[in-house]
Every structure is written in C-alpha cells, then in structure tokens.
PAZAPA-4460 file (N, C-alpha, C; in steps of 0.05 Angstrom, whole numbers, plus 32768, in hexadecimal, padded with zeros to 4 digits):
% residues 258
    n_x    n_y    n_z   ca_x   ca_y   ca_z    c_x    c_y    c_z   seq   type   mol
   8010   7FE8   8000   8000   8000   8000   8011   8019   8000     1      M     A
   8028   8018   800C   803A   802F   800C   8042   8037   7FF0     2      T     A
   8047   8023   7FDF   804E   8028   7FC3   8037   8035   7FB4     3      A     A
   801F   802C   7FBA   8007   8037   7FAD   8003   8054   7FB5     4      A     A
   8006   805A   7FCE   8004   8076   7FD8   8019   8087   7FCA     5      V     A
   8031   807E   7FCA   8047   808E   7FBE   8042   8092   7FA0     6      E     A
   8038   807E   7F92   8032   8081   7F76   801B   8095   7F71     7      Q     A
   8007   8093   7F83   7FF0   80A6   7F80   7FF9   80C3   7F85     8      A     A
   800A   80C7   7F98   8015   80E2   7F9E   8025   80EC   7F86     9      R     A
   8033   80DA   7F79   8043   80E1   7F62   8032   80E9   7F4B    10      S     A
   801C   80DB   7F47   800A   80E1   7F30   7FF9   80FA   7F35    11      V     A
   7FEF   80FE   7F4D   7FDC   8114   7F52   7FE5   812B   7F63    12      W     A
   7FFB   8127   7F72   8005   813D   7F82   7FF0   8146   7F96    13      G     A
   7FEC   8160   7F97   7FD9   816C   7FAB   7FBC   8165   7FA6    14      D     A
   7FB6   815B   7F8E   7F9A   8153   7F89   7F92   8139   7F97    15      R     A
   7FA6   812A   7FA1   7FA0   8112   7FB1   7F98   811B   7FCD    16      L     A
   7F7E   8118   7FD3   7F73   8120   7FED   7F76   810A   8002    17      L     A
   7F71   80F1   7FFA   7F72   80DB   800D   7F76   80C1   7FFF    18      A     A
   7F82   80AF   800D   7F86   8093   8002   7F7E   8080   8018    19      A     A
   7F72   806A   8010   7F67   8056   8023   7F6E   803A   801B    20      Y     A
   7F71   8029   802F   7F70   800C   802B   7F53   8003   802C    21      A     A
   7F4B   7FF3   8019   7F2F   7FEA   8017   7F2F   7FCB   8017    22      L     A
   7F17   7FC0   8015   7F14   7FA4   8012   7F1D   7F94   802B    23      G     A
   7F26   7F7C   8026   7F2D   7F6B   803D   7F45   7F75   804C    24      S     A
   7F56   7F86   8040   7F6C   7F92   804F   7F61   7FA5   8065    25      L     A
   7F49   7FB0   8060   7F3E   7FC3   8073   7F2A   7FB6   8086    26      A     A
   7F19   7FA5   807B   7F04   7F99   808D   7F0A   7F7D   8096    27      H     A
   7F21   7F72   808E   7F28   7F57   8098   7F22   7F41   8084    28      G     A
   7F30   7F2B   8088   7F2C   7F14   8077   7F3F   7F12   805F    29      G     A
   7F55   7F21   8061   7F68   7F22   804A   7F75   7F06   8048    30      F     A
   7F77   7EFC   802F   7F85   7EE4   8029   7F9D   7EEA   8017    31      S     A
   7FB5   7EE3   8021   7FCD   7EE8   8011   7FCC   7ED8   7FF7    32      A     A
   7FBC   7EC2   7FF6   7FBB   7EB1   7FDF   7FAA   7EBC   7FC9    33      L     A
   7F93   7EC9   7FD0   7F80   7ED0   7FBB   7F75   7EEC   7FBC    34      V     A
   7F78   7EFB   7FD2   7F6B   7F15   7FD4   7F77   7F2A   7FC3    35      S     A
   7F66   7F3C   7FB9   7F70   7F55   7FAC   7F7A   7F68   7FC1    36      D     A
   7F8B   7F7B   7FB8   7F94   7F91   7FC9   7F85   7FA9   7FC0    37      V     A
   7F70   7FB1   7FCF   7F5E   7FC6   7FC6   7F67   7FE1   7FD2    38      D     A
   7F69   7FF5   7FC0   7F75   800F   7FC7   7F62   8024   7FBC    39      F     A
   7F59   8036   7FCD   7F47   804B   7FC5   7F53   8067   7FC9    40      G     A
   7F4E   8079   7FB6   7F58   8094   7FB8   7F42   80A8   7FB2    41      I     A
   7F43   80BF   7FBF   7F31   80D6   7FBB   7F42   80ED   7FB0    42      A     A
   7F39   80F8   7F9A   7F47   810E   7F8D   7F37   8128   7F8F    43      L     A
   7F45   813E   7F8D   7F37   8158   7F8C   7F27   815A   7F72    44      A     A
   7F0F   8164   7F74   7EFE   8168   7F5C   7F07   8181   7F4D    45      A     A
   7F01   8183   7F33   7EF1   816F   7F23   7F04   815A   7F18    46      P     A
   7EF8   8142   7F13   7F07   812D   7F06   7F08   8132   7EE7    47      L     A
   7F1C   8127   7EDB   7F1F   812B   7EBE   7F2A   8111   7EB2    48      A     A
   7F2B   8110   7E97   7F34   80F8   7E89   7F51   80F1   7E91    49      Q     A
   7F61   8105   7E97   7F7C   8100   7EA0   7F7D   80EF   7EB9    50      D     A
   7F68   80F1   7EC9   7F67   80E1   7EE2   7F63   80C3   7EDC    51      D     A
   7F54   80BE   7EC6   7F51   80A2   7EBE   7F6C   8096   7EB7    52      V     A
   7F7B   80A5   7EA8   7F96   809C   7EA0   7FA8   809B   7EB9    53      E     A
   7FA5   80AD   7ECB   7FB5   80AD   7EE4   7FB0   8094   7EF4    54      G     A
   7F96   808C   7EF6   7F90   8074   7F06   7F9C   805B   7EF9    55      A     A
   7F9C   805A   7EDE   7FA8   8044   7ED0   7FC7   8044   7ED4    56      A     A
   7FD3   805C   7ED4   7FEF   805E   7ED9   7FF7   8056   7EF5    57      A     A
   7FE6   805D   7F08   7FEA   8055   7F24   7FEB   8036   7F26    58      L     A
   7FD7   8029   7F1B   7FD5   800C   7F1D   7FED   7FFF   7F0F    59      A     A
   7FF3   8009   7EF7   8009   7FFE   7EE8   8024   8002   7EF6    60      E     A
   8028   8019   7F02   8041   801F   7F10   8045   800C   7F27    61      G     A
   8030   8008   7F37   8033   7FF7   7F4F   8036   7FDA   7F46    62      V     A
   8026   7FD1   7F32   8029   7FB5   7F2A   8044   7FAF   7F1E    63      R     A
   8050   7FC4   7F12   806B   7FC0   7F06   8081   7FC2   7F1A    64      G     A
   807B   7FC6   7F33   8090   7FCA   7F47   809E   7FB0   7F50    65      S     A
   8090   7F9A   7F4B   809B   7F80   7F54   8096   7F7A   7F71    66      G     A
   8088   7F8C   7F7F   8083   7F87   7F9C   806F   7F70   7F9F    67      L     A
   8071   7F64   7FB6   805E   7F4E   7FBC   8041   7F57   7FBB    68      E     A
   8031   7F49   7FAD   8014   7F4E   7FAA   800E   7F66   7F99    69      L     A
   8023   7F73   7F8D   801E   7F8B   7F7D   800C   7F85   7F65    70      A     A
   800D   7F6D   7F5B   7FFD   7F66   7F44   7FDF   7F63   7F4A    71      D     A
   7FD9   7F64   7F64   7FBC   7F61   7F6C   7FB0   7F7C   7F73    72      R     A
   7FBE   7F92   7F6F   7FB4   7FAC   7F76   7F9B   7FB3   7F65    73      L     A
   7F86   7FBC   7F73   7F6D   7FC5   7F66   7F68   7FE1   7F70    74      S     A
   7F67   7FF4   7F5D   7F65   8010   7F64   7F49   801B   7F60    75      V     A
   7F3E   8027   7F75   7F24   8035   7F74   7F2A   8053   7F78    76      F     A
   7F1D   8064   7F68   7F24   8080   7F6A   7F0B   8091   7F63    77      W     A
   7F0C   80A9   7F6D   7EF6   80BC   7F68   7EFB   80D6   7F78    78      G     A
   7EE8   80E7   7F78   7EE9   8100   7F88   7ED3   80FE   7F9D    79      S     A
   7ED2   8110   7FAF   7EBD   8110   7FC3   7EA2   8113   7FB5    80      R     A
   7EA1   8122   7FA0   7E88   8126   7F91   7E7F   810B   7F85    81      D     A
   7E91   80FC   7F79   7E88   80E3   7F6D   7E81   80CF   7F83    82      T     A
   7E8F   80D0   7F99   7E88   80BF   7FB0   7E6C   80C5   7FBB    83      L     A
   7E64   80DE   7FB7   7E49   80E7   7FC0   7E34   80E2   7FAA    84      A     A
   7E3C   80D7   7F93   7E29   80D0   7F7F   7E28   80E2   7F67    85      G     A
   7E3A   80F5   7F65   7E3A   8108   7F4E   7E50   8101   7F3B    86      S     A
   7E4C   8106   7F21   7E61   8102   7F0D   7E62   80E6   7F03    87      G     A
   7E71   80E2   7EEE   7E73   80C8   7EE0   7E8F   80BC   7EE1    88      T     A
   7EA3   80CD   7EE5   7EBE   80C2   7EE5   7EC5   80B5   7F00    89      L     A
   7EDA   80A6   7EFF   7EE2   8098   7F18   7EDA   807B   7F18    90      G     A
   7EE4   806D   7F2B   7EDE   8050   7F2E   7ED9   804B   7F4B    91      R     A
   7EBF   804B   7F53   7EB7   8045   7F6E   7E9B   803A   7F6E    92      F     A
   7E99   8020   7F66   7E7E   8013   7F66   7E71   8015   7F81    93      P     A
   7E57   8012   7F82   7E48   8016   7F9A   7E53   8006   7FB2    94      A     A
   7E59   7FEC   7FAD   7E62   7FDB   7FC3   7E7D   7FE5   7FCE    95      I     A
   7E8D   7FF0   7FBD   7EA8   7FFA   7FC6   7EA5   8015   7FD3    96      D     A
   7E91   8025   7FCB   7E8C   803E   7FDA   7E83   8038   7FF6    97      R     A
   7E72   8024   7FF9   7E69   801B   8014   7E80   8011   8024    98      L     A
   7E92   8002   8017   7EAA   7FF8   8025   7EBB   800F   802F    99      D     A
   7EBF   8023   801D   7ECF   803A   8025   7EC2   8049   803D   100      L     A
   7EA8   804E   803C   7E9B   805D   8051   7E9C   804E   806B   101      I     A
   7E99   8034   806B   7E97   8024   8084   7EB2   801B   808E   102      R     A
   7EC3   8012   807C   7EDB   8004   8086   7EF5   800F   807C   103      Y     A
   7EF5   8022   8069   7F0E   802C   805E   7F22   8035   8073   104      G     A
   7F3B   802E   8070   7F50   8036   8082   7F61   804C   8075   105      Q     A
   7F62   8063   8081   7F70   807A   8076   7F8E   8075   8076   106      L     A
   7F9B   8077   805F   7FB7   8073   805D   7FC6   808E   8058   107      L     A
   7FB8   80A1   804D   7FC5   80BB   8046   7FB0   80D0   8044   108      F     A
   7FB7   80E9   804C   7FA5   8100   8049   7F91   8103   805F   109      G     A
   7F7C   8112   8059   7F67   8117   806C   7F4E   8108   8064   110      Q     A
   7F41   80FC   8078   7F29   80EC   8073   7F13   80FD   8067   111      D     A
   7F09   80F4   8050   7EF4   8104   8042   7ED8   80F7   8044   112      I     A
   7ED5   80E4   8056   7EBC   80D4   8056   7EA5   80E1   8066   113      R     A
   7EAB   80F5   8076   7E96   8100   8087   7E7E   810A   8076   114      A     A
   7E66   8100   807D   7E4E   8109   806F   7E47   80F9   8057   115      G     A
   7E59   80E7   804E   7E52   80D7   8036   7E3C   80C3   803D   116      L     A
   7E28   80C1   802C   7E12   80AF   8030   7E18   8094   8023   117      Q     A
   7E12   807E   8030   7E17   8064   8023   7E04   8060   800C   118      P     A
   7E0C   8050   7FF8   7DFA   804B   7FE1   7DE1   803C   7FEB   119      P     A
   7DCC   803E   7FDB   7DB3   8031   7FE2   7DB5   8013   7FDF   120      S     A
   7DA4   8004   7FEC   7DA4   7FE7   7FEA   7D9E   7FDF   7FCD   121      R     A
   7D8B   7FEE   7FC0   7D85   7FE8   7FA4   7D9D   7FEC   7F93   122      E     A
   7DAC   8002   7F97   7DC4   8007   7F88   7DD8   7FF1   7F8B   123      G     A
   7DDC   7FE8   7FA3   7DEF   7FD2   7FA8   7DE6   7FB8   7F99   124      L     A
   7DCC   7FB2   7F9A   7DC2   7F9A   7F8E   7DC3   7F9B   7F70   125      T     A
   7DBC   7FB2   7F64   7DBD   7FB5   7F47   7DDA   7FB1   7F3D   126      V     A
   7DED   7FBE   7F4B   7E09   7FBC   7F42   7E13   7F9F   7F46   127      Q     A
   7E09   7F91   7F5A   7E10   7F75   7F5E   7E06   7F64   7F47   128      G     A
   7DED   7F69   7F3E   7DE2   7F5B   7F27   7DF2   7F60   7F0E   129      A     A
   7DF9   7F7A   7F0A   7E09   7F81   7EF2   7E25   7F75   7EF3   130      Q     A
   7E31   7F75   7F0A   7E4C   7F6A   7F0D   7E4B   7F4C   7F07   131      A     A
   7E37   7F3E   7F12   7E35   7F21   7F0D   7E30   7F1B   7EF0   132      G     A
   7E1F   7F2B   7EE3   7E1B   7F27   7EC6   7E35   7F2B   7EB7   133      L     A
   7E44   7F3F   7EBF   7E5E   7F44   7EB2   7E70   7F2D   7EB4   134      G     A
   7E71   7F21   7ECC   7E82   7F09   7ECF   7E79   7EF2   7EBE   135      L     A
   7E5F   7EED   7EBE   7E54   7ED7   7EAE   7E59   7EDA   7E91   136      L     A
   7E5E   7EF2   7E88   7E63   7EF7   7E6B   7E81   7EF3   7E64   137      G     A
   7E92   7EF0   7E78   7EAE   7EED   7E72   7EB5   7ED0   7E69   138      R     A
   7EC7   7ECE   7E55   7ECE   7EB3   7E4B   7ED8   7EA0   7E61   139      P     A
   7EE7   7EAB   7E74   7EF2   7E99   7E89   7EDC   7E8E   7E9B   140      E     A
   7EC7   7E9E   7EA0   7EB1   7E94   7EB0   7EA0   7E80   7EA0   141      Y     A
   7E9C   7E85   7E86   7E8E   7E72   7E76   7E9C   7E58   7E75   142      Q     A
   7EB7   7E59   7E73   7EC7   7E40   7E74   7EC3   7E32   7E8E   143      K     A
   7EC5   7E41   7EA4   7EC2   7E34   7EBF   7EA7   7E28   7EC3   144      A     A
   7E92   7E35   7EB9   7E77   7E2A   7EBC   7E73   7E12   7EAA   145      L     A
   7E80   7E11   7E93   7E7E   7DFA   7E81   7E8E   7DE2   7E8C   146      A     A
   7EA4   7DE8   7E9A   7EB5   7DD3   7EA5   7EBF   7DDC   7EC0   147      D     A
   7EAF   7DDA   7ED5   7EB8   7DE5   7EEF   7ED2   7DDA   7EF9   148      P     A
   7ED8   7DC1   7EF3   7EF1   7DB5   7EFD   7F09   7DC2   7EF1   149      G     A
   7F06   7DD1   7EDA   7F1D   7DDE   7ECE   7F29   7DF3   7EDF   150      S     A
   7F19   7DFE   7EF2   7F23   7E12   7F04   7F3B   7E09   7F15   151      L     A
   7F3D   7DEF   7F19   7F52   7DE4   7F29   7F6E   7DE6   7F1C   152      L     A
   7F6E   7DE9   7F01   7F87   7DEA   7EF3   7F93   7E06   7EF2   153      S     A
   7F84   7E1A   7EFC   7F8D   7E35   7EFB   7F97   7E3F   7F16   154      G     A
   7F99   7E59   7F19   7FA1   7E66   7F32   7F8B   7E65   7F46   155      E     A
   7F91   7E66   7F60   7F7C   7E64   7F75   7F69   7E7C   7F75   156      P     A
   7F73   7E94   7F6D   7F62   7EAC   7F6E   7F49   7EA9   7F5D   157      K     A
   7F4B   7EA2   7F42   7F32   7E9F   7F33   7F21   7E88   7F3D   158      P     A
   7F2D   7E73   7F48   7F1E   7E5D   7F53   7F0C   7E66   7F69   159      L     A
   7F17   7E74   7F7D   7F06   7E7C   7F94   7EF2   7E92   7F8C   160      T     A
   7EFA   7EA4   7F7B   7EE9   7EBA   7F74   7ED1   7EB1   7F63   161      K     A
   7ED6   7E9E   7F51   7EC0   7E93   7F41   7EAA   7E87   7F52   162      T     A
   7EB2   7E7B   7F69   7E9F   7E6F   7F7B   7E93   7E84   7F8E   163      V     A
   7EA3   7E96   7F99   7E9B   7EA7   7FAF   7E8F   7EC1   7FA6   164      L     A
   7E95   7ECB   7F8E   7E89   7EE4   7F86   7E6A   7EE3   7F86   165      F     A
   7E5E   7ECE   7F7A   7E40   7ECD   7F7C   7E35   7ECB   7F98   166      P     A
   7E44   7EBD   7FA9   7E3C   7EBA   7FC5   7E3C   7ED6   7FD3   167      V     A
   7E50   7EE6   7FCD   7E52   7F01   7FD8   7E3C   7F13   7FCD   168      R     A
   7E36   7F11   7FB3   7E20   7F21   7FA7   7E05   7F1A   7FB4   169      F     A
   7E01   7F00   7FB8   7DE8   7EF8   7FC5   7DE6   7F02   7FE1   170      V     A
   7DFB   7F02   7FF0   7DFB   7F0D   800B   7DF3   7F2B   800B   171      F     A
   7DFF   7F3A   7FF8   7DF8   7F57   7FF7   7DDB   7F5A   7FEF   172      T     A
   7DD1   7F4B   7FDC   7DB5   7F4C   7FD5   7DA3   7F47   7FED   173      L     A
   7DA9   7F33   7FFC   7D98   7F2B   8012   7D9A   7F3D   802B   174      R     A
   7DB1   7F49   802F   7DB5   7F58   8047   7DBA   7F76   8044   175      T     A
   7DC3   7F7E   802C   7DCA   7F9A   8027   7DE6   7FA1   8032   176      G     A
   7DF5   7F8C   803A   7E0F   7F90   8046   7E25   7F88   8032   177      E     A
   7E3E   7F91   8038   7E55   7F89   8028   7E59   7F6B   802A   178      I     A
   7E5E   7F5E   8013   7E62   7F41   8013   7E7E   7F39   801B   179      G     A
   7E86   7F3F   8033   7EA0   7F35   803D   7E9F   7F16   803C   180      R     A
   7EB5   7F0A   8035   7EB4   7EED   8030   7EAA   7EDD   8048   181      N     A
   7EB4   7EE3   8060   7EAC   7ED4   8077   7E8E   7ED7   807C   182      Y     A
   7E84   7EF0   807C   7E68   7EF5   8081   7E56   7EE8   806C   183      D     A
   7E5F   7EEB   8052   7E4F   7EE0   803C   7E4D   7EC2   803D   184      A     A
   7E64   7EB5   8043   7E64   7E98   8044   7E54   7E8E   805C   185      V     A
   7E57   7E9B   8072   7E48   7E93   808A   7E2A   7E94   8085   186      K     A
   7E22   7EAA   8079   7E05   7EAE   8073   7DFC   7E99   805F   187      H     A
   7E0B   7E95   804A   7E03   7E81   8035   7E00   7E65   8041   188      F     A
   7E13   7E5D   8052   7E12   7E43   805E   7DFB   7E40   8071   189      L     A
   7DF1   7E57   807C   7DDA   7E55   808E   7DBF   7E53   807F   190      S     A
   7DC0   7E58   8065   7DA6   7E58   8056   7DA5   7E44   8040   191      T     A
   7DBD   7E3A   8037   7DBD   7E27   8020   7DC8   7E0C   8029   192      E     A
   7DC0   7DF8   801A   7DC9   7DDD   8020   7DD3   7DD0   8006   193      R     A
   7DDE   7DB8   8008   7DE6   7DA9   7FF1   7DFF   7DB2   7FE4   194      G     A
   7E03   7DAC   7FCA   7E1C   7DB1   7FBC   7E25   7DCE   7FBC   195      P     A
   7E11   7DE1   7FBA   7E19   7DFD   7FBB   7E26   7E05   7FD5   196      A     A
   7E1B   7DFC   7FEB   7E26   7E02   8005   7E41   7DF4   8009   197      A     A
   7E43   7DDB   8000   7E5C   7DCC   8003   7E73   7DD9   7FF4   198      E     A
   7E6E   7DE2   7FDB   7E83   7DEF   7FCC   7E8A   7E0A   7FD8   199      L     A
   7E76   7E19   7FE2   7E7B   7E33   7FEE   7E8E   7E30   8006   200      T     A
   7E88   7E1D   8017   7E99   7E18   802F   7EB6   7E10   8026   201      A     A
   7EB8   7E00   8012   7ED2   7DF8   8008   7EE2   7E0F   7FFC   202      A     A
   7ED4   7E20   7FEC   7EE1   7E36   7FE0   7EEC   7E4A   7FF4   203      A     A
   7EDD   7E4D   800A   7EE7   7E5E   8020   7F01   7E54   802B   204      F     A
   7F03   7E3A   802E   7F1C   7E2D   8038   7F32   7E30   8024   205      R     A
   7F2B   7E2F   800A   7F3F   7E30   7FF5   7F4C   7E4C   7FF3   206      W     A
   7F40   7E60   8000   7F4C   7E7B   8000   7F67   7E7B   800F   207      R     A
   7F6B   7E67   8020   7F84   7E65   802F   7F95   7E4D   8026   208      D     A
   7F88   7E39   801B   7F98   7E22   8011   7F89   7E16   7FF9   209      Q     A
   7F94   7E1C   7FE2   7F87   7E14   7FC9   7F89   7DF5   7FC5   210      A     A
   7F75   7DE9   7FB9   7F77   7DCC   7FB3   7F8A   7DC7   7F9C   211      P     A
   7F94   7DAF   7F9B   7FA5   7DA7   7F85   7F95   7DA3   7F6B   212      A     A
   7FA3   7DA5   7F55   7F95   7DA2   7F3B   7F88   7D87   7F38   213      A     A
   7F92   7D72   7F46   7F87   7D57   7F43   7F76   7D4F   7F5B   214      D     A
   7F6D   7D63   7F6A   7F5C   7D5D   7F82   7F40   7D55   7F79   215      D     A
   7F3A   7D3B   7F7A   7F21   7D31   7F70   7F09   7D3A   7F80   216      L     A
   7F0D   7D3E   7F9A   7EF6   7D48   7FAA   7EF0   7D64   7FA3   217      K     A
   7F04   7D75   7F9F   7F00   7D91   7F97   7EF2   7D92   7F7C   218      A     A
   7EFB   7D81   7F6A   7EEE   7D80   7F4F   7ED1   7D79   7F51   219      R     A
   7ECA   7D65   7F62   7EAF   7D5D   7F66   7E9E   7D74   7F71   220      M     A
   7EA9   7D82   7F85   7E9B   7D99   7F92   7E95   7DAE   7F7D   221      L     A
   7EA9   7DB4   7F6C   7EA5   7DC8   7F57   7E90   7DC0   7F43   222      L     A
   7E91   7DA7   7F3A   7E7F   7D9D   7F26   7E62   7D9C   7F30   223      E     A
   7E5F   7D97   7F4A   7E44   7D94   7F55   7E39   7DAF   7F5F   224      R     A
   7E4B   7DC1   7F67   7E42   7DD9   7F75   7E43   7DF3   7F67   225      G     A
   7E54   7DF6   7F52   7E57   7E11   7F46   7E3E   7E1B   7F39   226      L     A
   7E31   7E0A   7F29   7E18   7E13   7F1C   7E02   7E1A   7F30   227      H     A
   7DFE   7E0A   7F45   7DE9   7E12   7F58   7DEE   7E2C   7F66   228      P     A
   7E08   7E33   7F6B   7E0E   7E4D   7F77   7E06   7E64   7F65   229      I     A
   7E0E   7E61   7F4C   7E08   7E76   7F38   7DEA   7E77   7F32   230      W     A
   7DDC   7E61   7F33   7DBF   7E61   7F2F   7DB1   7E70   7F45   231      Q     A
   7DBB   7E6D   7F5E   7DAF   7E7C   7F74   7DB3   7E9A   7F6F   232      I     A
   7DCC   7EA2   7F67   7DD1   7EBE   7F60   7DBE   7EC8   7F4B   233      F     A
   7DBB   7EB9   7F35   7DAA   7EC2   7F1F   7D8D   7EC4   7F27   234      V     A
   7D83   7EB0   7F34   7D66   7EAF   7F3C   7D5F   7EC6   7F4E   235      K     A
   7D6F   7ECA   7F63   7D69   7EDF   7F77   7D6C   7EFB   7F6C   236      E     A
   7D81   7EFF   7F5C   7D85   7F19   7F51   7D70   7F20   7F3B   237      H     A
   7D69   7F0C   7F2B   7D54   7F11   7F17   7D3A   7F19   7F24   238      A     A
   7D33   7F0B   7F39   7D1A   7F12   7F48   7D1B   7F2E   7F53   239      K     A
   7D32   7F36   7F5F   7D35   7F50   7F6A   7D35   7F66   7F55   240      R     A
   7D42   7F61   7F3E   7D42   7F74   7F29   7D26   7F79   7F1E   241      M     A
   7D17   7F63   7F1C   7CFB   7F66   7F13   7CEB   7F77   7F27   242      A     A
   7CF0   7F74   7F40   7CE1   7F83   7F55   7CE9   7FA1   7F54   243      S     A
   7D01   7FA7   7F49   7D0A   7FC3   7F46   7D00   7FCF   7F2C   244      Y     A
   7CF2   7FBF   7F1C   7CE9   7FC8   7F02   7CFE   7FC7   7EED   245      G     A
   7D13   7FB8   7EF2   7D2A   7FB5   7EDF   7D28   7F9A   7ED0   246      L     A
   7D12   7F98   7EC1   7D0D   7F7F   7EB3   7D23   7F76   7EA0   247      G     A
   7D30   7F8A   7E94   7D45   7F83   7E81   7D5C   7F75   7E8F   248      Y     A
   7D63   7F7E   7EA7   7D78   7F70   7EB6   7D6F   7F55   7EBF   249      L     A
   7D56   7F52   7EC8   7D4C   7F38   7ED0   7D4D   7F25   7EB8   250      A     A
   7D46   7F2E   7EA0   7D47   7F1D   7E88   7D63   7F15   7E82   251      D     A
   7D76   7F28   7E84   7D92   7F21   7E7E   7D9C   7F0C   7E91   252      Q     A
   7D95   7F0E   7EAA   7D9E   7EFB   7EBE   7D92   7EDF   7EB8   253      L     A
   7D79   7EDE   7EB2   7D6C   7EC4   7EAD   7D76   7EB7   7E93   254      L     A
   7D80   7EC8   7E81   7D8A   7EBD   7E68   7DA8   7EB6   7E69   255      K     A
   7DB5   7EBD   7E7F   7DD1   7EB8   7E82   7DD7   7E9A   7E7F   256      A     A
   7DED   7E93   7E71   7DF4   7E78   7E6C   7E02   7E6D   7E85   257      Q     A
   7DF6   7E59   7E92   7E02   7E4D   7EA9   7E09   7E2F   7EA3   258      L     A
***
C-alpha cells in the first residue's frame, strides 16, 4: 500500500485528498493466496479524462514494481462529488462506496467521508445483478460452467472467486450488506443445503489452501455444486429486478447460459 500511495502522490500531487485501504485489507478476511489488494483514492474535483489515464498509470506503475501482491492491486477512484452520487467519471461501484464509508482505513490525507450517504439497497442489488451478468458473459466463466472441474487446473484465485462471487452477491441482495466472504458464506450455509452448500464451504477453505489439480473430491464438488450456486444467484436476482420494474435485467438473467 505504501507503493500505491507514493505512486498516487506522484500522479496527482496536491489533488490527492485521501487514500484508503479497502476490501478485506480493511474489514478483515484477507487471504494471501487469493485476495485482491483494494486501494481507494479521493481527488479534488472536477475530474477529467486525464484522471482516467492517471488511474491506469497508477495501477500499471505499482504492478510493475515487482513487489509482493502488486499484481493484485485494484484501484478505486473518484472525487467527493462522485462519491456523493454526482458525475460520471471515476470508478467506485455502489458496493465499494459502501465499503469505503463503513470500513475504509485512511492511509494518507484527510478523511473525506463525513456526511457521505451510503448507496441504497436497490442500487447495491442492481449493481450486483449487472456484475454477475458481466461475469457470466466472460469466456473464462462460460468455460468454467461448461466444465467446472477445469477450474482445478488454473490458479486458486479464479477458482475461489467463480464459486464465491455469486454467494456474496446473494448475501448483499438478501441483507443489503457488503458480501464479506465469511459473512456471506456463513449466511449461505444457514439457508442452503446440498451440493451448493458443500461447494461453498469447500471454496471458503480453498482461500487458504487450494486443492490439487487431481483432487477428485474437489472436482466432484465443483461438478455438482457450481451450477446450483449460480442458479440461486440468477433466480433471486431476476425476481428482485422484476420487482424493481427492471424487466430487461430480469430477462437477461433468466437467459444467461449456465
């Protein structure tokens, strides 16, 4: 994080108002094996196209440093105005704004969060539906859903995220809270049974110790449980989108290839 702060100060100088640790580094549950390193910054308004390029340069600079975990840096950025819901530039999805407001750890500058209102539950849920649809449209997710066992031949990060992302989205839909892995898994296991629950519990363990590529039990869990987890995500989000009057999103979810 020190390297990210230094890079941000180099890119923006006095326009850098504050920098924060976000995600599991801030609210707990960080896994050295699979977790992203989430970094948030607030800039002086107004934002401009140069700031888009600056954010890309920040991420590229840190990832090119060779530091441990530098390749997992994920940068969220905006101004206090965008964090309050104004403007279009920046990258601070609703769930990450809520994370910043509730759990962000100030690393540099003056805290700018006073008075910021958390995003609405509807906003959180809609963005969760959109994010899940985006994942389902990616070739790597289509491959995983067509052959769940193939996840064992790759890195542990895509393995655990392919299983646990929908679990976290479902938790946010049902509770309006941030889908921290521990909380989301605990909730899911309290409400679901069978292959979906068994795979969810295993994937949570895999965040600290990944299974071997030839682990037959892990392959069986993936083949039996991955589709049911994503089906729960699709069914519940489609129903909620319809209740919001967002029939087009509900239709897209129900037509997603699982």
